[in-house]
FIMARMAR-479586 format. One record per residue (C-alpha): residue number from 1; x, y, z. Coordinates in steps of 0.05 Angstrom, whole numbers, plus 5000, padded with zeros to 4 digits. Layout:
PT   nr     x     y     z
PT  NUM     X     Y     Z
...
This chain:
PT   nr     x     y     z
PT    1  4434  6515  8304
PT    2  4380  6461  8302
PT    3  4309  6453  8323
PT    4  4299  6422  8392
PT    5  4278  6349  8387
PT    6  4208  6338  8412
PT    7  4208  6308  8482
PT    8  4199  6233  8482
PT    9  4158  6212  8541
PT   10  4171  6138  8529
PT   11  4206  6114  8591
PT   12  4275  6083  8586
PT   13  4272  6012  8612
PT   14  4328  5964  8626
PT   15  4359  6014  8675
PT   16  4373  6024  8748
PT   17  4332  6081  8779
PT   18  4343  6114  8846
PT   19  4284  6101  8890
PT   20  4306  6126  8958
PT   21  4364  6142  9004
PT   22  4382  6080  9045
PT   23  4369  6115  9111
PT   24  4297  6129  9092
PT   25  4278  6055  9100
PT   26  4286  6025  9169
PT   27  4287  5951  9189
PT   28  4217  5919  9187
PT   29  4191  5978  9147
PT   30  4163  5986  9077
PT   31  4150  6048  9033
PT   32  4112  6059  8968
PT   33  4146  6090  8908
PT   34  4119  6102  8838
PT   35  4174  6090  8787
PT   36  4158  6098  8713
PT   37  4084  6094  8731
PT   38  4095  6026  8765
PT   39  4076  6017  8838
PT   40  4136  5991  8877
PT   41  4138  5969  8950
PT   42  4208  5976  8978
PT   43  4224  5946  9045
PT   44  4277  5924  9093
PT   45  4269  5858  9130
PT   46  4284  5849  9204
PT   47  4356  5831  9187
PT   48  4366  5895  9146
PT   49  4363  5864  9077
PT   50  4330  5907  9024
PT   51  4275  5880  8977
PT   52  4226  5907  8926
PT   53  4158  5879  8903
PT   54  4104  5904  8857
PT   55  4060  5943  8905
PT   56  3994  5911  8883
PT   57  3965  5847  8911
PT   58  3956  5795  8856
PT   59  3886  5781  8884
PT   60  3848  5846  8876
PT   61  3902  5898  8866
PT   62  3903  5929  8935
PT   63  3967  5967  8953
PT   64  4008  5919  8995
PT   65  4045  5977  9027
PT   66  3980  5996  9062
PT   67  3982  5930  9099
PT   68  4023  5901  9156
PT   69  4096  5880  9152
PT   70  4127  5841  9209
PT   71  4198  5841  9182
PT   72  4188  5775  9147
PT   73  4121  5777  9109
PT   74  4078  5830  9078
PT   75  4003  5823  9091
PT   76  3951  5852  9045
PT   77  3903  5896  9085
PT   78  3841  5873  9046
PT   79  3839  5797  9052
PT   80  3902  5781  9091
PT   81  3941  5747  9036
PT   82  4013  5744  9058
PT   83  4077  5746  9017
PT   84  4150  5733  9034
PT   85  4201  5785  9013
PT   86  4216  5749  8948
PT   87  4142  5753  8928
PT   88  4121  5682  8944
PT   89  4051  5679  8972
PT   90  4051  5642  9039
PT   91  3979  5646  9060
PT   92  3908  5656  9031
PT   93  3864  5656  9093
PT   94  3799  5647  9053
PT   95  3820  5584  9017
PT   96  3801  5514  9041
PT   97  3844  5454  9026
PT   98  3836  5431  8955
PT   99  3809  5497  8929
PT  100  3847  5533  8874
PT  101  3892  5569  8876
PT  102  3933  5553  8938
PT  103  3986  5600  8965
PT  104  4043  5561  8932
PT  105  4011  5577  8864
PT  106  4015  5652  8873
PT  107  4076  5696  8866
PT  108  4078  5772  8869
PT  109  4124  5806  8820
PT  110  4192  5824  8849
PT  111  4244  5875  8826
PT  112  4319  5871  8828
PT  113  4342  5920  8881
PT  114  4411  5940  8906
PT  115  4438  5985  8961
PT  116  4502  6022  8943
PT  117  4536  6086  8968
PT  118  4476  6100  9014
PT  119  4427  6096  8956
PT  120  4373  6045  8940
PT  121  4369  6029  8865
PT  122  4311  5990  8832
PT  123  4319  5958  8764
PT  124  4261  5971  8717
PT  125  4267  5919  8663
PT  126  4241  5917  8592
PT  127  4222  5843  8594
PT  128  4277  5813  8551
PT  129  4338  5818  8597
PT  130  4386  5760  8593
PT  131  4450  5748  8632
PT  132  4477  5795  8685
PT  133  4445  5863  8698
PT  134  4487  5926  8688
PT  135  4525  5953  8747
PT  136  4490  6004  8791
PT  137  4517  6075  8788
PT  138  4575  6086  8836
PT  139  4606  6147  8868
PT  140  4682  6151  8858
PT  141  4730  6152  8916
PT  142  4684  6174  8973
PT  143  4620  6133  8968
PT  144  4626  6117  9042
PT  145  4624  6191  9060
PT  146  4548  6201  9051
PT  147  4529  6269  9078
PT  148  4463  6295  9050
PT  149  4403  6272  9009
PT  150  4354  6322  8980
PT  151  4293  6304  8940
PT  152  4241  6344  8901
PT  153  4186  6327  8853
PT  154  4193  6367  8788
PT  155  4127  6382  8754
PT  156  4152  6364  8685
PT  157  4170  6304  8642
PT  158  4236  6270  8652
PT  159  4267  6299  8589
PT  160  4260  6371  8616
PT  161  4286  6350  8684
PT  162  4346  6312  8656
PT  163  4368  6362  8604
PT  164  4369  6415  8659
PT  165  4428  6376  8689
PT  166  4470  6386  8626
PT  167  4452  6458  8610
PT  168  4513  6501  8627
PT  169  4485  6568  8606
PT  170  4430  6580  8657
PT  171  4474  6587  8719
PT  172  4485  6662  8716
PT  173  4410  6674  8710
PT  174  4376  6619  8751
PT  175  4429  6610  8806
PT  176  4458  6680  8811
PT  177  4480  6701  8881
PT  178  4522  6756  8912
PT  179  4562  6701  8948
PT  180  4586  6661  8888
PT  181  4563  6687  8821
PT  182  4534  6753  8799
PT  183  4473  6759  8754
PT  184  4495  6757  8680
PT  185  4566  6738  8700
PT  186  4584  6697  8638
PT  187  4654  6678  8616
PT  188  4687  6639  8560
PT  189  4688  6564  8572
PT  190  4724  6509  8535
PT  191  4717  6437  8559
PT  192  4740  6370  8531
PT  193  4690  6313  8529
PT  194  4698  6238  8522
PT  195  4647  6181  8511
PT  196  4637  6132  8567
PT  197  4591  6072  8574
PT  198  4520  6096  8565
PT  199  4539  6169  8567
PT  200  4595  6219  8566
PT  201  4646  6254  8611
PT  202  4666  6327  8617
PT  203  4740  6311  8627
PT  204  4776  6333  8689
PT  205  4790  6408  8689
PT  206  4803  6465  8738
PT  207  4738  6496  8762
PT  208  4720  6562  8729
PT  209  4734  6628  8760
PT  210  4661  6644  8770
PT  211  4648  6579  8809
PT  212  4664  6611  8876
PT  213  4619  6562  8915
PT  214  4673  6509  8904
PT  215  4727  6554  8933
PT  216  4685  6573  8993
PT  217  4670  6500  9011
PT  218  4734  6464  8991
PT  219  4782  6519  9008
PT  220  4813  6526  8939
PT  221  4802  6516  8865
PT  222  4789  6442  8853
PT  223  4795  6399  8792
PT  224  4728  6374  8770
PT  225  4701  6317  8728
PT  226  4628  6309  8710
PT  227  4595  6248  8680
PT  228  4526  6239  8650
PT  229  4498  6169  8640
PT  230  4431  6144  8617
PT  231  4376  6143  8638
PT  232  4389  6209  8676
PT  233  4447  6208  8725
PT  234  4498  6263  8735
PT  235  4559  6252  8779
PT  236  4605  6310  8795
PT  237  4672  6295  8827
PT  238  4714  6353  8852
PT  239  4780  6350  8890
PT  240  4834  6398  8912
PT  241  4881  6339  8925
PT  242  4868  6347  8999
PT  243  4793  6346  9003
PT  244  4740  6317  8958
PT  245  4667  6330  8942
PT  246  4621  6287  8900
PT  247  4549  6301  8881
PT  248  4502  6251  8848
PT  249  4438  6275  8817
PT  250  4388  6223  8793
PT  251  4323  6235  8756
PT  252  4270  6181  8763
PT  253  4205  6188  8725
PT  254  4143  6182  8767
PT  255  4092  6193  8712
PT  256  4098  6222  8642
PT  257  4090  6292  8673
PT  258  4126  6287  8740
PT  259  4198  6269  8756
PT  260  4231  6252  8822
PT  261  4298  6289  8827
PT  262  4346  6264  8879
PT  263  4411  6299  8897
PT  264  4460  6261  8942
PT  265  4523  6294  8968
PT  266  4588  6264  8994
PT  267  4649  6299  9021
PT  268  4709  6290  9067
PT  269  4720  6364  9083
PT  270  4747  6371  9155
PT  271  4692  6400  9198
PT  272  4643  6390  9141
PT  273  4590  6362  9187
PT  274  4587  6431  9220
PT  275  4568  6463  9154
PT  276  4518  6409  9134
PT  277  4458  6453  9152
PT  278  4483  6511  9110
PT  279  4501  6466  9052
PT  280  4432  6434  9055
PT  281  4399  6503  9054
PT  282  4440  6525  8994
PT  283  4430  6460  8956
PT  284  4355  6462  8969
PT  285  4353  6532  8941
PT  286  4390  6509  8878
PT  287  4343  6451  8867
PT  288  4282  6495  8879
PT  289  4308  6545  8828
PT  290  4317  6489  8777
PT  291  4248  6461  8791
PT  292  4217  6530  8780
PT  293  4257  6540  8716
PT  294  4236  6476  8683
PT  295  4164  6488  8704
PT  296  4167  6555  8667
PT  297  4195  6518  8607
PT  298  4141  6465  8611
PT  299  4087  6519  8614
PT  300  4116  6553  8553
PT  301  4125  6490  8513
PT  302  4051  6473  8526
PT  303  4038  6523  8470
PT  304  4082  6480  8423
PT  305  4126  6537  8401
PT  306  4184  6526  8352
PT  307  4248  6520  8393
PT  308  4323  6520  8379
PT  309  4385  6485  8404
PT  310  4447  6528  8394
PT  311  4519  6506  8380
PT  312  4564  6495  8440
PT  313  4521  6507  8501
PT  314  4465  6460  8478
PT  315  4507  6405  8448
PT  316  4501  6360  8508
PT  317  4425  6365  8504
PT  318  4429  6341  8432
PT  319  4473  6283  8456
PT  320  4421  6264  8507
PT  321  4366  6258  8455
PT  322  4413  6219  8408
PT  323  4431  6169  8464
PT  324  4358  6161  8484
PT  325  4338  6146  8412
PT  326  4395  6096  8406
PT  327  4374  6064  8472
PT  328  4304  6051  8447
PT  329  4329  6027  8379
PT  330  4379  5979  8410
PT  331  4324  5948  8453
PT  332  4275  5943  8395
PT  333  4328  5908  8353
PT  334  4353  5865  8411
PT  335  4425  5887  8402
PT  336  4478  5921  8446
PT  337  4474  5996  8456
PT  338  4524  6035  8413
PT  339  4547  6102  8439
PT  340  4547  6151  8380
PT  341  4587  6205  8417
PT  342  4660  6219  8397
PT  343  4714  6256  8436
PT  344  4708  6330  8425
PT  345  4719  6399  8454
PT  346  4661  6446  8465
PT  347  4662  6522  8472
PT  348  4609  6568  8501
PT  349  4598  6626  8548
PT  350  4568  6616  8617
């Protein structure tokens, strides 16, 4: 039993963050997102290519996303400065020839952005990146079977939102239902864990007896593998051998006190499209319950009470704080990240 580490609201940089589902941004369209308190304009040009710029005009700071976009150039709504999708200024209407600066002297900041498995990822750097960027998170096996995207803003810091993803003990209390799990239905659990790059894996295992939602949707007890990777990405891969489900949950800080939580679902269940509405309703309920739960925790922790992490059920939360600390130390010392987690088996009741 240990005291809970104090939440560290310092953002993790040098990471890919989920900004949107790919279908949310149409050709010749831009949207605004706030990622780690940075304003980001994300757009898709007329040919469908995705791009991302800092969403403030270098001139006077106006939001570029409030201006026009013709599929090729973004125009600031205040003075009509125009920028290509790589950030190069192409026109300053007020400037006469010979006046400084000219358009070719101005460049808006651009972000690395990638589209993968129906998700748009934006890389938020720390300023000292060299060489290739890390790979974007990927969904195993069925990344082409995008089915649903749900999004909710959690009114809490990213630590509370992220550690909620790795807390196995709250299910019988927060997510209880007569359909799949009764209130206070807790059972012995024993799972093997292994370190992976930038995180850890709950090794493949047969789903627990009180996880009836799996059986209802997949038509049998699946084998499940769950990975957690920094900065806050959980990927759950479940398969019966005949059908497969994968869920990706990504927590992206908006500010130090709000977190964007995305949940993306993939499956190849026959007739699964017919149940999409019901699945969306159930998943929305789950996410809403988690949002309410962490808000209650945030409100309680505002009184700075002493808190405890217990053995077994809370071990993964301790791992998260250890990895986050190592992440910051590695960047400060300009050295590779070293995963401190070792293979182990954890036991708890949930």
